[in-house]
N, C-alpha and C positions, 0 to 999 in steps of 0.2 A: 982867395984869388981877386984882386980887385978890379973893378971896372972902371973906365975912365967915367970922370962926370959928364962928360959929354961925347955923344957917338960920332962917328962921321955922319954929313949928310947922303942923303940917300937918294939915289939919281934913279931916275925912270931910263929903261932901257926900251928901246924899240919892241926888243920881243916882251916884255912887261905890259906896254900899251896894246902890240896887237893883240895879247889877251884878253885885257880890260874891254876891248872893244867888240873881240868874237862874245865874250860871256853878254855882256848889253845886248847884243844882236839876239842872241838865241832866246835870254829872257823877255825881250819883245817881240819876240815872234810869237812865242807861248801865249803871252799875255793878248795878243791880236788874235788869237785861235781861240782862246776861250770865249772872249767878248764876243768874237765873229760867231760863235757858236749857237748864242741864244738870238739872232735874228736870224738865223739860217734854217729856213721849214725843214732839212736833213738832219741839222745838228750835229755833223761833221764836227770833231773834236771837243762834243760840248758832253762830258760825263754828268747823268744825274742820277744818283743812288734810289731814289724814289720815281719811276717812269709813270707816267697820266695815265689813268686808267680809263680808256677811251674805247668806247663803242661805236661802230658807224653802219650802215648799209646804203644801195643808192638805186634808185631806178633812171634808167638810161631810156632816152627817147631820140629816136631820129624824125627829126621837125622839117618838112618839107618848104618850099616857098610859100604856099597858101597858111602855114602856122598849124597845118596837121601833124599830129604827135604820136609817132609810134613807137610801142613798148619794144624795146630790143633785147628781151632778157632770152626768149626763145629764136633769136637768130633773125634776117632780117635781109632780103634782097641775095640771099644763099650766102649771109655769112653769119658767122657765131662769133659772138664777144672774145669769148673763150681763146677760140682757136687764132685770134687776131693779139689779143692782150697777154705778154708775157710777165708782166712785172708785178707788184705788189696790188696791183688795180686788177687782177684778172679774173676775180670774182666780187664782184661790188653788189649783187645783188641778194648777197645773205649777210646777216649779221655779224660783224668779228672785230676784234679788237684792231686797236691803233697802235703796235707796238711802239713805232717812232711818234707816237703823237698824231694829233688830227691834222696837225697842218702840214706834216709829210705825208697821211696819207692823201689830204687833197691834191698836193703838189704831182703826187706819179698819177692821180685819178685826171687833172688837168694832161699833163701830157699823155695819157692814153687815149681822152679823145682826140686830141689834135693829132694822134698817130693815126688811128681808126680813121680820123675822116679823110686823112692824106691817102690810105691805103685799101680803100674802097672804091676802084674806078666803076663796078657794075653797077654799084647804086647811083642811078640818076638823078633818082628822086629828094633825095637829104640835101637841105641844104647847110645844115647843122646839127650837129649831137649835142644831147643837152642831160647833164646830170642832176638830179634832185636829192641831195644828200641831208640824211636824218643822222645826227651824233650827239652822245651824251657824252660830255667831258667830266669827268671824275664822278659818275654818278650824279650829276645835277641836271635839272628839266633838258630835255630834250630842243634841239636846236635845228634849222633848218641851214642850208643855203644850195645855190644852184651854180651849177658850172657851165659854160660854154666851149664847143669846141671852135678854132677858127671857123671863119663862114666858108662853105666850097662852092665852086662858079656854078651857077645856076646853068643846067644842060635845056636848052631849048629845042622842041618835038620839029 
């Protein structure tokens, strides 16, 4: 069988153009998700075959207007941290691993501090909650970071 030396010119149809645009959009969305995953503290859409090996613990204090710090690990003003917080930051007082990395753990702890500050109306002394976090990222030397809840309104006598 012989083929002609020149073939008929190919024309792009509307359906082939739509298919190419759709494929381009899907690939672009996937690339955006992968790139964004490395900036996101929760690492959504970011698969890493070798997760970091980080351990962390925190001491949490209720700080009043005078600057006095009270440890909240055993409860304060009739509240217990474990009763108020139901996320990954439920038990920050003991050392444990950070399964999604330290940035995600600090993200959850920051939101837990803000939640507890907003949902403890019987505690009229506390101006803000403060967490002193110690962590070892991938067995490196221990590092420290402090987190604060948003300030609470001061109760005047």
